[in-house]
TORKOL-501033 format. One record per residue (C-alpha): residue number from 1; x, y, z. Coordinates in steps of 0.02 Angstrom, whole numbers, padded with zeros to 5 digits, always signed. Example, Ala and Ser with C-alpha at 12.3 -4.5 7.8 and 13.67 -1.06 7.14 Angstrom:
<recs>
<1, <+00615, -00225, +00390>>
<2, <+00684, -00053, +00357>>
</recs>
This chain:
<recs>
<1, <+01030, +00358, +02027>>
<2, <+01169, +00494, +01992>>
<3, <+01304, +00389, +02042>>
<4, <+01262, +00246, +01924>>
<5, <+01247, +00369, +01777>>
<6, <+01438, +00366, +01740>>
<7, <+01440, +00173, +01752>>
<8, <+01298, +00165, +01627>>
<9, <+01388, +00287, +01508>>
<10, <+01544, +00187, +01517>>
<11, <+01452, +00024, +01481>>
<12, <+01370, +00103, +01317>>
<13, <+01530, +00170, +01262>>
<14, <+01620, -00001, +01286>>
<15, <+01474, -00079, +01182>>
<16, <+01505, +00045, +01044>>
<17, <+01695, +00005, +01034>>
<18, <+01746, -00084, +00875>>
<19, <+01803, -00258, +00901>>
<20, <+01956, -00302, +00787>>
<21, <+01956, -00471, +00700>>
<22, <+02071, -00593, +00770>>
<23, <+02214, -00672, +00655>>
<24, <+02137, -00817, +00561>>
<25, <+02258, -00944, +00646>>
<26, <+02155, -00904, +00806>>
<27, <+02000, -00950, +00734>>
<28, <+02078, -01110, +00659>>
<29, <+02124, -01154, +00844>>
<30, <+01935, -01145, +00882>>
<31, <+01887, -01278, +00750>>
<32, <+02013, -01406, +00775>>
<33, <+01910, -01511, +00895>>
<34, <+01980, -01619, +01037>>
<35, <+02153, -01671, +01004>>
<36, <+02129, -01826, +01099>>
<37, <+01980, -01884, +00986>>
<38, <+02000, -01990, +00827>>
<39, <+01900, -01981, +00663>>
<40, <+01785, -02127, +00655>>
<41, <+01687, -02102, +00504>>
<42, <+01507, -02060, +00462>>
<43, <+01442, -02238, +00466>>
<44, <+01507, -02271, +00638>>
<45, <+01430, -02105, +00700>>
<46, <+01259, -02114, +00636>>
<47, <+01241, -02303, +00644>>
<48, <+01217, -02311, +00840>>
<49, <+01080, -02189, +00853>>
<50, <+00897, -02184, +00758>>
<51, <+00893, -02002, +00808>>
<52, <+01018, -01973, +00660>>
<53, <+00910, -02059, +00532>>
<54, <+00825, -01914, +00452>>
<55, <+00977, -01803, +00466>>
<56, <+01082, -01943, +00376>>
<57, <+00950, -01973, +00247>>
<58, <+00929, -01771, +00214>>
<59, <+01129, -01767, +00194>>
<60, <+01128, -01905, +00064>>
<61, <+01016, -01817, -00040>>
<62, <+01102, -01650, -00016>>
<63, <+01218, -01572, -00133>>
<64, <+01359, -01615, -00005>>
<65, <+01308, -01807, -00004>>
<66, <+01266, -01828, -00186>>
<67, <+01395, -01714, -00283>>
<68, <+01551, -01728, -00184>>
<69, <+01619, -01900, -00236>>
<70, <+01793, -01964, -00238>>
<71, <+01796, -01964, -00432>>
<72, <+01764, -01765, -00429>>
<73, <+01931, -01729, -00348>>
<74, <+01841, -01604, -00231>>
<75, <+01849, -01618, -00040>>
<76, <+01749, -01752, +00029>>
<77, <+01616, -01698, +00168>>
<78, <+01547, -01802, +00303>>
<79, <+01485, -01766, +00489>>
<80, <+01664, -01744, +00562>>
<81, <+01704, -01618, +00430>>
<82, <+01597, -01490, +00522>>
<83, <+01579, -01571, +00698>>
<84, <+01753, -01625, +00719>>
<85, <+01823, -01802, +00770>>
<86, <+01694, -01915, +00847>>
<87, <+01767, -02053, +00945>>
<88, <+01745, -01980, +01121>>
<89, <+01565, -01941, +01071>>
<90, <+01507, -02111, +01040>>
<91, <+01637, -02197, +01166>>
<92, <+01504, -02236, +01294>>
<93, <+01366, -02294, +01178>>
<94, <+01339, -02471, +01112>>
<95, <+01352, -02531, +00938>>
<96, <+01178, -02596, +00933>>
<97, <+01054, -02434, +00901>>
<98, <+00907, -02533, +00970>>
<99, <+01000, -02562, +01141>>
<100, <+01043, -02384, +01147>>
<101, <+00862, -02338, +01122>>
<102, <+00816, -02441, +01262>>
<103, <+00951, -02387, +01369>>
<104, <+00915, -02206, +01324>>
<105, <+01098, -02192, +01281>>
<106, <+01149, -02048, +01161>>
<107, <+01315, -01980, +01095>>
<108, <+01392, -01851, +01204>>
<109, <+01379, -01701, +01099>>
<110, <+01489, -01597, +01217>>
<111, <+01637, -01691, +01140>>
<112, <+01602, -01622, +00973>>
<113, <+01646, -01445, +00920>>
<114, <+01524, -01316, +00986>>
<115, <+01495, -01251, +00820>>
<116, <+01340, -01146, +00851>>
<117, <+01419, -01044, +00997>>
<118, <+01576, -01000, +00902>>
<119, <+01615, -00833, +00834>>
<120, <+01538, -00801, +00668>>
<121, <+01711, -00806, +00585>>
<122, <+01766, -00964, +00649>>
<123, <+01591, -01038, +00597>>
<124, <+01617, -00977, +00419>>
<125, <+01797, -01041, +00422>>
<126, <+01726, -01217, +00447>>
<127, <+01643, -01198, +00272>>
<128, <+01783, -01110, +00192>>
<129, <+01906, -01255, +00236>>
<130, <+01821, -01342, +00086>>
<131, <+01736, -01212, -00009>>
<132, <+01884, -01079, -00021>>
<133, <+01949, -01209, -00144>>
<134, <+01798, -01283, -00211>>
<135, <+01697, -01121, -00241>>
<136, <+01817, -01006, -00307>>
<137, <+01790, -00866, -00373>>
<138, <+01613, -00862, -00283>>
<139, <+01707, -00841, -00116>>
<140, <+01859, -00742, -00159>>
<141, <+01792, -00585, -00078>>
<142, <+01704, -00658, +00071>>
<143, <+01837, -00609, +00204>>
<144, <+01830, -00432, +00151>>
<145, <+01654, -00424, +00120>>
<146, <+01515, -00334, +00195>>
<147, <+01434, -00481, +00270>>
<148, <+01590, -00556, +00353>>
<149, <+01638, -00392, +00420>>
<150, <+01474, -00371, +00500>>
<151, <+01477, -00540, +00587>>
<152, <+01371, -00635, +00472>>
<153, <+01416, -00817, +00459>>
<154, <+01375, -00955, +00329>>
<155, <+01256, -01019, +00471>>
<156, <+01148, -00872, +00470>>
<157, <+01081, -00912, +00287>>
<158, <+01128, -01097, +00254>>
<159, <+01031, -01210, +00366>>
<160, <+01113, -01383, +00344>>
<161, <+01004, -01498, +00450>>
<162, <+00828, -01436, +00398>>
<163, <+00813, -01543, +00244>>
<164, <+00911, -01585, +00092>>
<165, <+00900, -01425, +00012>>
<166, <+01057, -01334, +00080>>
<167, <+01038, -01173, -00027>>
<168, <+00909, -01036, +00006>>
<169, <+00773, -01054, -00124>>
<170, <+00735, -00908, -00229>>
<171, <+00557, -00897, -00164>>
<172, <+00619, -00884, +00018>>
<173, <+00773, -00778, -00015>>
<174, <+00684, -00610, +00001>>
<175, <+00616, -00645, +00178>>
<176, <+00793, -00712, +00224>>
<177, <+00873, -00553, +00176>>
<178, <+00727, -00440, +00246>>
<179, <+00781, -00513, +00422>>
<180, <+00938, -00406, +00421>>
<181, <+00875, -00269, +00300>>
<182, <+00704, -00221, +00352>>
<183, <+00718, -00049, +00261>>
<184, <+00734, -00145, +00094>>
<185, <+00579, -00234, +00143>>
<186, <+00478, -00080, +00175>>
<187, <+00537, -00010, +00004>>
<188, <+00496, -00160, -00088>>
<189, <+00307, -00140, -00025>>
<190, <+00298, +00036, -00104>>
<191, <+00188, +00062, -00257>>
<192, <+00334, +00044, -00385>>
<193, <+00446, -00092, -00349>>
<194, <+00559, -00232, -00433>>
<195, <+00450, -00394, -00428>>
<196, <+00519, -00483, -00270>>
<197, <+00357, -00505, -00189>>
<198, <+00298, -00569, -00350>>
<199, <+00442, -00701, -00343>>
<200, <+00495, -00658, -00527>>
<201, <+00669, -00615, -00464>>
<202, <+00788, -00635, -00310>>
<203, <+00899, -00522, -00220>>
<204, <+01048, -00622, -00299>>
<205, <+00996, -00565, -00472>>
<206, <+01082, -00400, -00421>>
<207, <+01186, -00442, -00271>>
<208, <+01332, -00559, -00244>>
<209, <+01292, -00599, -00063>>
<210, <+01471, -00700, -00044>>
<211, <+01563, -00540, -00082>>
<212, <+01603, -00410, -00230>>
<213, <+01717, -00277, -00264>>
<214, <+01578, -00159, -00289>>
<215, <+01479, -00058, -00180>>
<216, <+01317, -00126, -00106>>
<217, <+01385, -00306, -00166>>
<218, <+01333, -00276, -00340>>
<219, <+01371, -00398, -00467>>
<220, <+01412, -00283, -00609>>
<221, <+01562, -00175, -00621>>
<222, <+01454, -00016, -00611>>
<223, <+01282, +00006, -00568>>
<224, <+01226, +00034, -00732>>
<225, <+01306, -00129, -00790>>
<226, <+01204, -00224, -00658>>
<227, <+01044, -00145, -00704>>
<228, <+01066, -00172, -00895>>
<229, <+01080, -00356, -00877>>
<230, <+00887, -00353, -00868>>
<231, <+00858, -00180, -00954>>
<232, <+00970, -00208, -01104>>
<233, <+00883, -00071, -01210>>
<234, <+00958, +00047, -01086>>
<235, <+01131, -00002, -01107>>
<236, <+01196, +00091, -01261>>
<237, <+01320, +00154, -01299>>
<238, <+01217, +00300, -01384>>
<239, <+01268, +00439, -01494>>
<240, <+01172, +00566, -01385>>
<241, <+01187, +00515, -01206>>
<242, <+01111, +00573, -01047>>
<243, <+01279, +00622, -00983>>
<244, <+01237, +00618, -00797>>
<245, <+01171, +00445, -00794>>
<246, <+01283, +00358, -00895>>
<247, <+01358, +00239, -00760>>
<248, <+01235, +00261, -00610>>
<249, <+01055, +00227, -00632>>
<250, <+01021, +00265, -00448>>
<251, <+01041, +00454, -00494>>
<252, <+00862, +00450, -00554>>
<253, <+00790, +00278, -00487>>
<254, <+00778, +00197, -00316>>
<255, <+00813, +00022, -00348>>
<256, <+00713, -00066, -00211>>
<257, <+00552, +00033, -00231>>
<258, <+00472, +00213, -00240>>
<259, <+00306, +00300, -00224>>
<260, <+00335, +00370, -00401>>
<261, <+00315, +00277, -00577>>
<262, <+00461, +00183, -00638>>
<263, <+00540, +00187, -00462>>
<264, <+00600, +00367, -00483>>
<265, <+00677, +00468, -00332>>
<266, <+00561, +00605, -00360>>
<267, <+00408, +00639, -00470>>
<268, <+00424, +00720, -00630>>
<269, <+00456, +00867, -00674>>
<270, <+00547, +00895, -00505>>
<271, <+00665, +00747, -00535>>
<272, <+00728, +00823, -00698>>
<273, <+00729, +01009, -00627>>
<274, <+00862, +00950, -00503>>
<275, <+00989, +00954, -00643>>
<276, <+00896, +01059, -00777>>
<277, <+00856, +01212, -00676>>
<278, <+00871, +01317, -00835>>
<279, <+00687, +01269, -00883>>
<280, <+00622, +01369, -00742>>
<281, <+00682, +01531, -00811>>
<282, <+00511, +01562, -00900>>
<283, <+00360, +01673, -00881>>
<284, <+00230, +01630, -00746>>
<285, <+00118, +01553, -00881>>
<286, <+00260, +01445, -00940>>
<287, <+00302, +01391, -00762>>
<288, <+00130, +01329, -00730>>
<289, <+00130, +01230, -00896>>
<290, <+00299, +01152, -00849>>
<291, <+00243, +01101, -00673>>
<292, <+00082, +01013, -00745>>
<293, <+00175, +00906, -00877>>
<294, <+00298, +00771, -00873>>
<295, <+00469, +00797, -00957>>
<296, <+00441, +00629, -01048>>
<297, <+00300, +00688, -01151>>
<298, <+00425, +00773, -01262>>
<299, <+00590, +00704, -01206>>
<300, <+00547, +00514, -01211>>
<301, <+00716, +00451, -01261>>
<302, <+00795, +00502, -01089>>
<303, <+00919, +00364, -01076>>
<304, <+01010, +00407, -01242>>
<305, <+00963, +00401, -01431>>
<306, <+01072, +00369, -01594>>
<307, <+00950, +00495, -01690>>
<308, <+00989, +00679, -01687>>
<309, <+00841, +00775, -01647>>
<310, <+00832, +00972, -01651>>
<311, <+00756, +01052, -01497>>
<312, <+00720, +01232, -01469>>
<313, <+00903, +01247, -01379>>
<314, <+00989, +01128, -01473>>
<315, <+01010, +00931, -01492>>
<316, <+00895, +00847, -01357>>
<317, <+00828, +00676, -01323>>
<318, <+00660, +00714, -01404>>
<319, <+00546, +00569, -01440>>
<320, <+00534, +00509, -01628>>
</recs>
């Protein structure tokens, strides 16, 4: 047992080591396919096997099959765009699909690209061959984004052969994201939360899952800009600002959920007292009254106001 310990620790240390990404051209080699195979076209691929009938029908009704037409000038997509050239895969089967069914002949899938076992970066590169041109600026930040750098590929979210719908629906999106973000699921089940469970909003309302220049893949240039897309009455600018929260709503609010009203990080007055400690310098009776009330009973315009209101110690965000 004692002799095995050093080997065990060495193995664990090796697992924790970072693995640098390969140069792009190394992944490009992985998705070339068989150099001795030729492209034969989708019709020649799918017409010889009834097994592909549903997949073909779903593809024709998908965004790839319906929207990418020659007239659009966009890259055309077919089976071989993802699976690689298919001549070798169908070389041993007959032209008649009924005969192939009778003889139980199937295409040799081993001659295609083994796309499900490629590294995540190579999987995504298959999609980026077309989408890096057709989806700009949506994918402009993908390669440097949090998902790509954590070995998430397009295949993890987009299931192309499970029906004609190739994008995750808004109703299913939260559960998909929860698969990697269980902590967010827990927070969204707390008493005060954004209405993701009620299907009134989706993760992509705040986060750009394909990459962003902002922290947490936020869509806005600042956290406040992201939040005020919905909470426009909090946007300002105001004559009298709440100085510490002008750019980051997360100073006071927990975006995914909280046990406190209004998704606050802490209950009032303790949240406010973290910055406004001067209010605790009072008599014993005053402290008792302070801790049994909410700050917003008097200071209701805490996000800012345009109306000057005299307070005991000077201008404050008092209610009007």
